[in-house]
C-alpha positions, 0 to 999 in steps of 0.5 A: 816232331818227337813224341812225349808223354806228359804227366801233371802238365810237365814236359814240353816241346817248343817249335825250336825243339825240346825245352831244357830244364833251365828254360822250363824253370824260367817259364814256370817262374814267370807263369806262376809269380810274374817274375822274369829271369835271364837264362844265364841266371838259371843253373841246374843243381841236381836231378832226381829220378824216381817213380810214383805208383809205377810212373817214372819221373825226372825232377830237376832242381834249378837255382835262379840267381837273379830276376826282375819284376813284381811278385804276384801269386795265383798264376796268370788268371789272377794278374 
């Protein structure tokens, strides 16, 4: 399995291999809000590469155009 450094809980490898940005956005949407989206409705808009105190970062902006479910807040512990 490839090695990956994790910063602020970002970045993940799954059993099928690296998780792409659209899949990560959909997973985060569900984890943080309870909403569910189809991968075909997630579109990477742009990428930003910078650093924070010498730690390189890669940020993806993903637009999710459709979802279902009921909005909840506070993450999984509040559901």
